[in-house]
N, C-alpha and C positions, 0 to 999 in steps of 0.2 A: 565391434564388440566392446562391452564394458571391461575396464581394468578391474583388478581386485579391489582397489579403492572404490570404484564405482559400485561394485557388488556390495561392499560393506555399507556404502551410503544408502543403497536401496533397502537393506535390512533395517537400518536406522529409521528410515521413513515408515516401514512396516511397524516398528515398535512405537513410533509416535502416533500412528493411526489405530493402534490396538484398542479394541473396545468400541470403535465406531462401526455402525452397520451400514453397508453400502448396498444399494439396489442394483447397481451395475458398475462395471469397470471398463473403460475404453482406453485403448493405447494406440499410438502410432505403430505401424508395422516395422519400422526401421529397428535394427537389432538392439541398439543402445536403449531405446525406449521399451520395446517389447520384453527384453530381458529384465529390465527394471520392474515392469508391471507384473511379470511372472513371479519374480522373487517376492514382491509385496503380497500378491494374491496368495501364494503358497503359505507365507507366514501368517496371514490373516486367517486362513482356513484352519491352521493348527488350533486356534481358540474358538473359531466360529465356522464349523464345517459347512454351513449353508452360504458362506461368503461366495460371491460370484467369481467366475473365471473371466480373465480379460477378453474383450472383443477387439479385434484389430480393425482399424479404419484408416483409409488413406487421407481422410479429412484432418487427421492430426499429424500428418507428415511435416517435417521441417521445411523451412523456406527453400524454394528452388532457385539455386544460383548456378546455372548450367556452365557458365564460363569460368567460375572460380573453384568449383569443387575439385578437391585433390591437391590444391596448391595452398601455400601459406598466405597469410594476409599481406606480408611484406612483398611477396611476388605479385599478388593482385594489385597492390598499390603501385608497384613499378610498371606493370603492364597496362593498367587501367586507372590512371591518376584521376581523371574527371569522375569516373564511376565511383571510386572509393571516397572522393570528396562528397558526392551526392549521398552515398550510403551513410556517411557520418552526420551530415548536416542538412540534407534535403531528401530524406528517405522516400517521400512521396514522388519525387522526380527521378529516383534511381532507376536507370534503364540499361538493359543489355541488348545489343544487336545480335540476335540468335539466327542461325541458318534455318532457312525454310526452302527446301529444294535448291535451286541455283541462286537464290537471293537471300537477303537478310530482312528480318522484321523486328520491330521494337518489342521488348518484353519488360514489364515493370514488376519485378519480384515482390516488392513490399505491397503494392496495390493488390496484386494477385493473392498474396497471403491474407490480407485483411478481408477480401471477399470470401476466401476459403473459411476464415473464422466465422464470419457472419452466417454463412450457409450452414456451417456445423451447428452453431448455437440454435438456429431455428429448428433444425431437425432434432437435436437432442432434447430441447425443452418441450417440444410437442410430444415426444415419446416418453418423457419421464416427469410429468407434472407432480410437484410435491415430493419428489424423491431425492435421495442423496446419491450422487454419482462421483466416482473417482476418475480423473483424467490423468494420463501419463503421456507426456509429449516432450517438447523441446523448447529451447530458449526463445527463438523468434516466434514460433506459433503460439506459445504461452503468452508472450507479450501482446500478440495480436488478439488473442482470446480475451484477455483482461481489458485491453483497450476498447474493443468493439462492445464489450458488455456494458461499458459506462459511456459510450458515445464518442470515443476518441477515434480520429482518423489516422491514416498512415503517416501524416506529418509528425506525429508524436511517438513514432516507433522506438526512438532511442530514449524516451523519457521514463521508461519503466525497466527495472533490472530483474533478471531471473538467474539465480544460482543453481548449480547442479544439485538436484534432489531437494531443493527448497520446496516448501508447501505454501500454497495460497488458498484462501477460502472465499468463495463468492456466493451470495444469496440472491436468488431471483424470486421476487415476491409476486410477479405478475407475468411470468413467462418472458417473451421477447418484447412485450408491449411497453414496458417501462425499463429504465436503466437498472442494472444490478447494484447491489451494495457490496463493496469489497470489505469483508470482515477483517481480513488480514492478507498481507502479501509478502512473499519471499521470506518465510520463516526459516531460519537456519540453526536455531538453538539445539534441535535434536541432533545436529551434525557436529556439535561441539563449538560452534561459533555463535556467541550471544547475538551478534549482529553480523551481517555479511561483511567480510573484510573489504577495505577500500581497494579498488583496483590500482595496480602499480603505476599506471600512467596518469592517474588523476593528480591535479596540481592545486585545485581550489579547496575551499573549506568543506567540512562535513558537519551537518547539523543534526543533533539528536533531539527530536521534538517529542516532548513528554506531556501527557495530560495529567493533571493533578489526581491524587487519590480521592477516594470516595468521601462525601460528606453525608450527614444524616438527611439532608434535603435531597441529595441524589437518590438515596434509598427510598425515600418517601415519594419520589417523583414530584417534587415540589420545585417550582421555578425559582432559581436563585439569582441568575443574571449577575448584576454588580453588587448585590448584597453580600457582605463579607463573611460568608459562612466558613468556619474552620473544618479541618479534616475530622472525621469521627475515628473511632478506634480501628475500624477496618481500613480506613483511608491511611492511617499512620502505618499499619502493617503493610499495606500496598506500597507506600513510600519507602519503607525499609527494604522490601523485596526488590523494588526498582533500584535502590541504592546498591544492594548486593549484586544485582544483575549487571549494572554498569561499572562496578568497582574495577574490573580489569581493563576497562577502556580508558586510555588517557584523555582527559578533558582539559582544554586550554582556556576556556572562557565560559561564562554562564549568564543567562538573561532570564528573567521571570516577570510575569504579570505581578503587580504589587498586591493583588488580593491574597488573603491568607492561604487559601487552599493550594495554589501552585507554589507560592513562596515557601510554605512548609515542606512541600514535596521536594523542591529544588535544594533546600537546605539539608534535607536528609541525604540526598544523593551526594552533595558536596562534602559531607563528613568524611568521605573516602578520598577527597581531592582537596585537602586543606590549603593548598597554594592558590586556589581559584576563588576570587571574590564574586559575589552575586550582584549583578546590575538589575535594577527594577525598571521596567518599561511600561508606562501607563497605557500605551496604545495596544497592549496585549491583553488588557482586561476583557472579561467575558462580554458578550452582547448585552446591551441594556434592554431588558424586557419591559422597562417602564412599569405600567400599572399591573402587569402580570406577575411581577416579582413578589415572592412570598405566597403565591396562590398554587392550589392543586389544579389538576387538569379539569376536574368536574366544576370547580369554581370559575375557571376561565370560560368553559363552555356555557355556563349559566349566565355569566356577565357579558360575554362577547360571542354570541351564537355564530357558529360556522367558522370563526377565525382560527381555532385550533386545527381543524381539518385543513383549512387553507395553508396553515403553517407546515403541516405534515405533508401536503401534496405539492404545493407551489410556493415554497418558502421565500423565493425572490420577490413575490408580490405583496408580502406582508409588511406593513408599517406598524411596529409595536406601539400600542397606545401610550404616549408619553415616553417612548423609548426610541430604539434605533430600527432601521431596516438593514437587510443584509448588505446592501451596497455600501452603506456607511461603515459597517464592520469591515468589509473588504478593503475599503480605502485606507483606513487607519492601520489595519493589521498588516497589509502588504507593504505599506510605507515603513512600518517598524521592522518587518522581516528583511526587506531589502537593505535597510540601514545596518542590521546585524551582520548580514552577509558581507556588505561593503567594509565594515569595520574589521572583519577577520579575513579579508582577501589580500592577495599579493604578498603573502609571507612565504619564505623559502620552503619551510616545512608546513604542509597543509594543516590547518587548525581544526580542532574538533570542538564544537560549541554546543552546550546544553541550552535548550530553550524550553521553559516550563510554562504552560498556558492552560487553555480551557477547550471544551468540546467545540463550540462554534468557531472560535479563533483558529484552532488546529485544523478544522475542516476547511476553513477559508484558505489557509496556507496550502493544504494538500491539493485543493482544487486549483489553486494558482500554479503550483508546481506542475501539475498534470496538464494544464492548459484548459481547464474547465471554468465555467462561470457560476454565479450564485444559484442558477437553476439546478445544478447538479450537487447541491449542498449535502444531500443525504446519501451520496454514492460512497462516502468514506465513513467507516465506523471508528469511533475513538473511545476505547475503554478507559476507565479510571486506572491510572498508573501505567498505561500503555506507552510504548516507545516506537517512534517512527524514525527513519534514517533518510536524509536528503543529502546528495553529493553534488558539488559543482565541479565537473571534470577539469575545466580550464579556467576556473575562477568566475568572477562576477559576470563577465560577458558571455559565458557559455550557458547553454540550456541546462537547467538542473535535472537531475535524475532521481526519481523516487526509488530508492534502493531497497527499502523495507517499510512496511506500514502496519501499525497497530499490533505490535508484538506484545502478547500477554502471557506467553508461556511461563514466565517467571512468577506469575501471580496465582496460578492454579495448574493442576495436572491436565495435560491434553492441549490440543492446538486451538480449541474454540475459545472465544472471548466470553467468559462467564461473569464479567463484572456487571454491576447494576446498570440497567438500561434506564436511568432516570432522566428527568428533565434537565435542561441546560442550567 
């Protein structure tokens, strides 16, 4: 059952979701999830009487760990050292020998969970095309749901974090046929934590990845690329809101693209952290759009027929005329990112580093963190002034964890990203 703190968290979720219209609510039948769903649904009905009741489904049950349930992780580690090592570092190979009659048979909990998630998505999406659905489940199954929605397998099970009563938003534009877009992941601002607290056993750096505030060209949907367009008034307001949002978080170092829009955003954030100097990194500048820079979408379509659609559907195949392709952006961006992580690694107290950059650059970093390539470029949304959080549990040599992504709750009321969806 939920604790009182858990019930309070559920009501905070309901408050954060107030005003949203849901066509259906599904929940795991396990008590901790079903009680959360019931509390949320009851609170939503207070303002929207037609809001649906939760439907319970075994497809949202938590991961099945038959040999570990009811014991502490320390006990599991002592009794099953190889299994716990696989659980942490090789989840796709994590296996339990479970009894079957007089014998034992291998059972792969994470593999089974990912199949459960895939099956659930296909059933749900066919039943609710174009609708808004609320899911209330658990940490492991939520990670599997998010992972399978963007094409990640069980080997990346530990790469995504899920906090109690955090909110994630996924958009499916074409059912199960194409990967989803993660609009945001693991939002905790409604719970009183601007970003999820770093887990106590983490030893490596935390990076706060910020996209610059809005420019007038963002609003006009005009391709800017490496043209040095400054923030507009709304972008400055977004920068100040990001600064207030990150004010209570200690920052130890800061790096920015040298272009004005991220540099101005970073400088506004660092006004609350005057001991931190800003380092400029040229390899974090936006993708070079070449001949597209300064043009509107209709001008690009007229001058380069079919290429804009190609960029929107298969971005990894596009060579920008006179500019870059995504692989070139990947190579320089990831080299710069790894350098930033390395420079802030191996310190006794984990360092928190601000990195301010651009839409395409941030998406490349997020794909890299999750283990995806340029073909999944559109799987991550990056709003102007948004914050993402990446942790390195055991430092540079450990697999990074995407702890939160595209937090925009500080920019406008509600959990949805309402920033301008302009060109890069």
